[in-house]
VOBARO-637022 format. One record per residue: x, y, z of N, C-alpha, C, CB in turn. Coordinates in nm, 2 decimals, decimal comma, always signed. Glycine has a CB too. Layout:
+--------+--------+--------+--------+--------+--------+--------+--------+--------+--------+--------+--------+
!    n_x !    n_y !    n_z !   ca_x !   ca_y !   ca_z !    c_x !    c_y !    c_z !   cb_x !   cb_y !   cb_z !
+--------+--------+--------+--------+--------+--------+--------+--------+--------+--------+--------+--------+
!      X !      Y !      Z !      X !      Y !      Z !      X !      Y !      Z !      X !      Y !      Z !
...
+--------+--------+--------+--------+--------+--------+--------+--------+--------+--------+--------+--------+
end
This chain:
+--------+--------+--------+--------+--------+--------+--------+--------+--------+--------+--------+--------+
!    n_x !    n_y !    n_z !   ca_x !   ca_y !   ca_z !    c_x !    c_y !    c_z !   cb_x !   cb_y !   cb_z !
+--------+--------+--------+--------+--------+--------+--------+--------+--------+--------+--------+--------+
!  -3,69 !  +1,48 !  +5,16 !  -3,79 !  +1,46 !  +5,27 !  -3,93 !  +1,50 !  +5,22 !  -3,75 !  +1,54 !  +5,39 !
!  -4,02 !  +1,43 !  +5,26 !  -4,16 !  +1,47 !  +5,22 !  -4,22 !  +1,57 !  +5,32 !  -4,25 !  +1,34 !  +5,22 !
!  -4,32 !  +1,64 !  +5,27 !  -4,38 !  +1,75 !  +5,36 !  -4,44 !  +1,68 !  +5,49 !  -4,49 !  +1,82 !  +5,28 !
!  -4,48 !  +1,56 !  +5,47 !  -4,54 !  +1,49 !  +5,59 !  -4,43 !  +1,47 !  +5,70 !  -4,60 !  +1,35 !  +5,55 !
!  -4,31 !  +1,43 !  +5,65 !  -4,20 !  +1,41 !  +5,75 !  -4,16 !  +1,54 !  +5,81 !  -4,08 !  +1,34 !  +5,68 !
!  -4,16 !  +1,64 !  +5,73 !  -4,12 !  +1,78 !  +5,78 !  -4,22 !  +1,83 !  +5,88 !  -4,11 !  +1,88 !  +5,66 !
!  -4,34 !  +1,80 !  +5,86 !  -4,45 !  +1,84 !  +5,96 !  -4,43 !  +1,76 !  +6,09 !  -4,59 !  +1,83 !  +5,90 !
!  -4,41 !  +1,63 !  +6,08 !  -4,40 !  +1,55 !  +6,20 !  -4,26 !  +1,57 !  +6,27 !  -4,41 !  +1,40 !  +6,16 !
!  -4,16 !  +1,59 !  +6,19 !  -4,02 !  +1,61 !  +6,25 !  -3,98 !  +1,76 !  +6,23 !  -3,92 !  +1,52 !  +6,18 !
!  -4,08 !  +1,84 !  +6,21 !  -4,05 !  +1,99 !  +6,19 !  -3,99 !  +2,04 !  +6,32 !  -4,18 !  +2,06 !  +6,16 !
!  -4,03 !  +2,00 !  +6,43 !  -3,97 !  +2,05 !  +6,56 !  -3,84 !  +1,98 !  +6,59 !  -4,07 !  +2,04 !  +6,67 !
!  -3,83 !  +1,85 !  +6,55 !  -3,71 !  +1,77 !  +6,58 !  -3,61 !  +1,77 !  +6,47 !  -3,75 !  +1,63 !  +6,62 !
!  -3,65 !  +1,83 !  +6,36 !  -3,56 !  +1,83 !  +6,24 !  -3,48 !  +1,96 !  +6,22 !  -3,64 !  +1,80 !  +6,11 !
!  -3,35 !  +1,96 !  +6,26 !  -3,27 !  +2,07 !  +6,25 !  -3,24 !  +2,10 !  +6,11 !  -3,14 !  +2,05 !  +6,33 !
!  -3,27 !  +2,01 !  +6,02 !  -3,24 !  +2,02 !  +5,88 !  -3,35 !  +2,11 !  +5,81 !  -3,23 !  +1,88 !  +5,81 !
!  -3,46 !  +2,11 !  +5,88 !  -3,57 !  +2,19 !  +5,82 !  -3,58 !  +2,33 !  +5,87 !  -3,71 !  +2,12 !  +5,85 !
!  -3,56 !  +2,43 !  +5,78 !  -3,56 !  +2,57 !  +5,82 !  -3,70 !  +2,62 !  +5,85 !  -3,50 !  +2,65 !  +5,71 !
!  -3,80 !  +2,53 !  +5,84 !  -3,94 !  +2,58 !  +5,86 !  -3,95 !  +2,60 !  +6,01 !  -4,04 !  +2,47 !  +5,81 !
+--------+--------+--------+--------+--------+--------+--------+--------+--------+--------+--------+--------+
end
């Protein structure tokens, strides 16, 4: 995943520990 996707889906992405 790209950082852009993590920022956009950061709140909806349970895969991202951020």
